[in-house]
N, C-alpha and C positions, 0 to 999 in steps of 0.2 A: 607477452598475454595481457589480455584489458583487467585494469584493477574495478572488478563490481562493484565492492564495498564502497570506494570512491565516489562513486557517483549519486551514492546514496546521502553523501554528505553537505549539510548546509553550509555554503551557499550554490553549491553545484546543483542540487538537486532541483532547485528554485524554476530555472528554465526549464528543464526536462519538464516538472510538474505544470507549470502555466501554457509551456507550447507543445504539452503530448509527445506522442511518437515520435513526428518527423526531429524534435531534438536531443535523440535517444543516440548515443554517441554509436557510430557505427564499430560491431563486433560483439555486442552484449547480446542478444538472443536470436538466433538463426529465425528464418521467417515461419520454420514448422517447427519451433519449440514448442514441447510438451514438457507438462510437469505437475509434481505433488506437493502440496504444502500440508502439513500434516498440522494443526487440525483441521484446514481449512478448507480444502480441497483440491481437485482438478483443473489444469489451464491448458487451453490447445492453441498454440499458433504464437506469434508475436506479438500480438493485439492484448491477446488474455493473459498472459506472464508480463508484459511490458505494463497494464492497468493494474496488477494486482502488488506487482513489485514496486511498483512508485508511487499506489495509491495507502499503502501500508506506512510510507516516510512522511514524516511531517514537518510542516512549514512553521516557521515563528507566527503565531495568531490573534497573542495580542492575549492570550488568556493567561491567568496569573503566572503560569510555569514559562511561559510564552518559549517551548521549546522545540527544540530541532535534534537530529543525528550531529553532533558535532564533530565526531571521531568513529573510524570503522577502521577492526584491529584483526586482521589476517592470525589468530592463534596457531592453528594447527591446518595446514594446507594439507588439501583441499576442504576440511569440512570443517571449520568452527570460526565462525567470524563473531566478535563482542563490537556491538554498536552504543557507544555511547552516547545518554541524550542531555543536553545542557541545554540553560538558559539560554536566550540570545538576546544579547544586551540590543537599547535601541539604536546603538552605532553599529549593529548587525557584528560585534566582535563575542566570542563564545564567555558568559558567564557562568554562574552555581551549576555545579555537577546536578542534574536527577537523578538518573538510576542507568542501568545498562539492559539491553535488549540483547539474547543470545539466539542467535541460527546457526543450525547444525546441518547440511549439506551436500550433496554429492552430488557433483555435474559430470555430465558427459558432452564432450566436445566432439564438433565437426570437424572435417579434416584442416580446418580453417583456423581454427581454435573458438570458435563461437561457440556458444551452449544449444546441445540440440537437445538434450534429457537434462530434468532436476529432479530431484526427491530433497525437500526441506522440513525442518523440524524447528517451530520456535515455541520454544518450552512454555516461556513467561510474557506471550504475547497478551494472554486480557487482563495478566497485571500491570501492564503497560502505557493502556489506554487512559484510566483514570492519573495519572501521576504526570502524561505528558499532555495533559487537556487542563489538568491543574482543577477537576471537577469530577463528580463520580457521576456517569455519563448512565447508569443504571436505575434513576429517579423517575417518574412517571412524567414527568414534565421533562427532564433530557431524551429521554427515548423518544417522544410524539415530536419534538423538534428534529431529530437525527431521521424520524421517518419520513418528515414534512421536507427535508434538506436530500434527503436519499430522491424523493419521489420527484422534487425540482428537477435534481439532474439528470435522473434515470428519463425524464419524458423530453429533455432536449438531446439527451445522447443515442437512447435507443429509439431509432426511425428508419422510416421506413419498412423496409424486409426484420431491422431488427425490434420492431415496435413489439413492447409486450402490455401495456396497461392502455387504457381509454382515457389517458390524461391524469394529472395530478391526483384528482378527485378517489379516481377509479385506485390509484397506484395506493393512497393512503390507506383505505380502505380494506385493501388486501392485505398490505401489508399488517393494520394497527389489529386482522384477525389472527395472525402468527403469532406465536410465541416469538418475544423478542429475540433472545438468543445470546449469547456470548458473543463480543468484539473477534474472539477468535474462531467464529464459525462463520461456513459462506451462507449468506441468507438473501442476496439479492444479485442478479448477475444478468447480462444481454450480452450477446456477441455482438460488439458494432465493428462494423468495417467502414474505413473510410472511405467518402464517395471521389 
């Protein structure tokens, strides 16, 4: 069976994040995968599931913690995975421990052993974000930076029939008018289909 936790570990995850869906190892998600992650929301299909699964996974950013997932420990198959986050040194070796992110998930596999359905819970997700980024993302300046970043990426990714906003400014106005929410709440989403 494919070890799903290990693809989230740095530097294995870096290639997947950089290259997107084509770099996902075969056998991770069925094309028709659907799932739920509490408290974030519902996910439909390979692209949707892949984007959330790897969108959560940090890469070393150069921020003060420079953190990434350095180890995935399957504690109670098939339910609990502990993702150890550590500082990544300049030589890409694991440095000091930052925290542990716990995921409790139930998986239903197709006849080939590929994930078809899932139901996951990440109870400490909101506490994880400031630790991994090295700063509080809930200040007004940081929230505005995040909205700008989301909108810049959204207008590049959600194109054609997946277009949601009339450009970055429209996206920023729309998102700035909404409550910012917490890191573990799904606020912005488009269904992106590769051309």
